[in-house]
C-alpha positions as CSV (number, residue, x, y, z in Angstrom):
1,X,97.5,93.6,86.1
2,X,100.2,96.1,87.6
3,X,102.5,95.4,84.1
4,X,99.7,97.0,82.1
5,X,99.9,100.7,81.8
6,X,95.9,101.0,81.1
7,X,96.2,99.0,84.7
8,X,98.2,100.4,87.2
9,X,96.9,103.7,87.7
10,X,92.9,102.8,88.5
11,X,94.8,99.9,90.9
12,X,96.9,102.4,92.7
13,X,93.4,104.3,92.8
14,X,91.5,101.9,94.1
15,X,93.8,100.4,96.7
16,X,94.0,104.5,97.5
17,X,90.3,104.3,98.3
18,X,90.6,100.6,100.5
19,X,93.5,101.8,102.2
20,X,95.7,98.7,101.2
21,X,99.2,98.7,99.5
22,X,100.7,96.3,97.0
23,X,104.2,95.3,97.7
24,X,105.3,93.8,94.8
25,X,105.1,96.8,92.4
26,X,108.2,97.0,90.4
27,X,108.7,101.1,89.7
28,X,111.1,100.9,87.3
29,X,109.1,98.5,85.1
30,X,106.1,100.0,85.8
31,X,107.6,103.6,84.7
32,X,109.1,101.9,81.2
33,X,105.2,101.2,80.3
34,X,104.2,105.0,80.0
35,X,104.6,106.5,76.6
36,X,104.9,110.1,77.6
37,X,105.0,112.4,80.1
38,X,101.5,113.3,80.7
39,X,100.8,109.5,81.4
40,X,103.7,109.1,83.8
41,X,102.5,112.1,85.7
42,X,99.1,110.7,86.0
43,X,100.8,107.8,87.5
44,X,103.0,110.0,89.9
45,X,100.2,111.8,91.1
46,X,98.4,108.0,91.9
47,X,100.9,107.5,93.9
48,X,101.5,110.3,95.9
49,X,97.9,110.7,96.7
50,X,97.7,106.9,97.5
51,X,99.9,108.4,100.6
52,X,101.8,105.2,101.6
53,X,105.3,106.6,102.4
54,X,106.9,104.6,99.5
55,X,104.5,105.4,97.1
56,X,104.6,108.9,98.2
57,X,108.5,109.5,97.7
58,X,108.7,107.6,94.3
59,X,105.8,109.6,93.1
60,X,107.3,112.9,94.3
61,X,110.9,112.0,92.8
62,X,108.9,111.4,89.6
63,X,107.1,114.7,89.6
64,X,110.3,116.4,90.7
65,X,112.1,114.9,87.6
66,X,109.1,115.6,85.0
67,X,108.8,119.5,86.8
68,X,112.4,120.2,86.0
69,X,111.6,119.7,82.3
70,X,109.3,122.8,82.7
71,X,106.0,121.7,81.9
72,X,103.2,123.5,83.7
73,X,101.6,120.3,85.1
74,X,104.0,119.2,86.7
75,X,105.3,122.3,88.0
76,X,101.6,122.4,89.0
77,X,101.6,119.5,90.8
78,X,105.2,120.1,92.8
79,X,103.9,123.5,93.7
80,X,100.7,121.2,95.0
81,X,103.0,118.8,97.0
82,X,105.2,122.2,98.6
83,X,101.7,123.5,99.8
84,X,100.7,120.0,101.6
85,X,104.1,119.6,102.8
86,X,104.3,122.9,104.5
87,X,102.8,123.8,108.4
88,X,99.3,125.3,107.8
89,X,100.7,128.7,109.1
90,X,103.2,128.9,105.9
91,X,101.2,127.1,103.1
92,X,100.3,130.3,101.6
93,X,103.4,131.2,100.6
94,X,102.7,128.8,98.0
95,X,100.2,130.8,96.0
96,X,102.4,133.5,94.2
97,X,103.9,130.3,92.3
98,X,100.2,129.2,91.5
99,X,99.2,132.7,90.6
100,X,102.3,132.6,88.3
101,X,101.4,129.3,86.7
102,X,97.7,130.2,86.1
103,X,98.9,133.5,84.3
104,X,100.7,130.9,82.4
105,X,98.3,128.8,81.2
106,X,98.2,126.3,84.0
107,X,94.6,124.8,84.4
108,X,95.5,122.9,87.3
109,X,96.8,126.0,88.8
110,X,93.8,127.5,88.1
111,X,91.5,124.6,89.8
112,X,93.8,125.3,92.6
113,X,93.1,129.1,93.1
114,X,89.1,128.4,92.5
115,X,89.3,126.6,95.8
116,X,91.2,128.5,97.5
117,X,89.2,131.4,96.6
118,X,85.8,129.5,97.1
119,X,86.9,128.5,100.8
120,X,88.8,131.9,101.3
121,X,92.2,130.3,101.7
122,X,95.2,132.3,102.0
123,X,93.1,135.5,100.3
124,X,89.6,136.5,100.7
125,X,86.6,134.3,99.7
126,X,85.3,135.1,95.9
127,X,83.4,132.4,95.0
128,X,82.3,134.0,91.5
129,X,86.1,134.9,91.0
130,X,86.8,131.3,91.6
131,X,84.3,130.5,89.0
132,X,86.1,132.7,86.3
133,X,88.8,130.7,87.0
134,X,87.4,127.3,86.0
135,X,85.6,128.8,83.1
136,X,89.2,129.7,81.9
137,X,90.4,126.1,82.8
138,X,87.6,124.3,81.4
139,X,88.4,124.4,77.8
140,X,91.1,122.7,78.5
141,X,90.9,120.5,81.7
142,X,88.0,118.2,82.2
143,X,88.2,118.3,85.6
144,X,88.1,122.0,85.6
145,X,84.4,121.3,83.6
146,X,83.3,119.1,86.2
147,X,83.9,121.3,88.8
148,X,82.1,124.0,87.1
149,X,79.3,121.3,86.0
150,X,78.4,121.4,89.9
151,X,78.9,125.1,90.5
152,X,76.2,125.6,87.4
153,X,73.9,123.0,88.9
154,X,74.2,124.3,92.2
155,X,74.1,128.2,90.9
156,X,77.0,128.9,93.0
157,X,77.4,132.6,92.8
158,X,76.4,132.2,89.1
159,X,73.3,131.8,87.4
160,X,71.8,128.1,87.7
161,X,72.1,126.4,84.1
162,X,71.2,122.7,84.4
163,X,71.5,122.5,81.0
164,X,75.0,123.2,80.2
165,X,75.9,121.8,83.3
166,X,74.9,118.3,82.4
167,X,76.6,119.4,78.7
168,X,79.9,120.2,80.5
169,X,80.1,116.7,82.7
170,X,78.8,114.8,79.3
171,X,82.5,116.2,77.6
172,X,84.3,115.9,81.0
173,X,83.2,112.0,80.9
174,X,83.8,111.8,77.0
175,X,87.7,112.7,77.7
176,X,87.7,110.3,80.2
177,X,87.2,112.4,83.7
178,X,86.7,109.7,86.4
179,X,84.3,112.2,88.4
180,X,82.1,113.2,85.3
181,X,81.5,109.5,84.5
182,X,80.4,108.5,87.8
183,X,78.4,111.9,87.9
184,X,76.9,111.3,84.6
185,X,76.2,107.5,85.0
186,X,74.4,107.7,88.6
187,X,72.2,110.0,86.9
188,X,71.0,107.8,84.3
189,X,70.8,105.7,86.9
190,X,68.4,106.9,89.3
191,X,66.6,109.3,86.7
192,X,68.3,112.4,88.5
193,X,67.5,115.3,86.0
194,X,67.7,113.0,83.0
195,X,65.0,110.3,82.8
196,X,66.1,107.0,84.1
197,X,68.0,104.4,81.8
198,X,70.3,102.2,83.4
199,X,71.4,100.5,79.9
200,X,72.6,104.3,79.3
201,X,74.2,104.3,82.7
202,X,76.0,101.2,82.7
203,X,78.5,102.2,79.9
204,X,79.8,105.5,82.5
205,X,79.8,103.3,85.6
206,X,81.6,100.8,84.0
207,X,84.4,103.1,82.9
208,X,84.4,104.9,86.2
209,X,84.9,102.0,88.2
210,X,87.2,100.7,86.0
211,X,89.2,103.6,86.9
212,X,88.8,102.7,90.4
213,X,85.6,104.5,91.4
214,X,84.3,102.3,94.1
215,X,80.8,103.4,94.8
216,X,80.3,103.1,90.7
217,X,81.7,99.3,91.3
218,X,79.2,98.9,94.3
219,X,76.2,100.1,92.2
220,X,77.5,97.9,89.3
């Protein structure tokens, strides 16, 4: 139901994964459903991530409007769009802005820089430094918790600690992170690291599926 604030973002995410478009969305009515800027920004991000030209333009306009208020999440997403829109040879010009936003305390900016350090994009490859950024972002950001958990599971430039990794995933899942919900649910579903318990798995997978996670929906 794209007239329900709880449904529209998962709907757009699911459409994105299936490469489909709904042309009947009343954007003005949809935007009026959201109670705060955080909800509106999540909606805008879903629109730009979808990739459809009209969705992207509408989402970008919302992000620009929210960024004009000075909120760190919106400013970070604005810089991320600039990075994506620039030719590859010019994308590194956005790094100082990410670094500034990270210093100001933006967890999404810390995540962006962690990935750049991990991949050696626009800077020397320093996975350990990327891990440090995720450690700093994780207390404030469920997605950073999920990213850090994966590195702890793998022992990626850090000591492997699967107990802490699972704790972080559980915390991120409790906060509503789609990736973490799926990972916890899947772990219980197949008995990966934890004992197989499909009744325990089901609520996690159901929440992930409701957010648009196609693999979770297929498992169920």
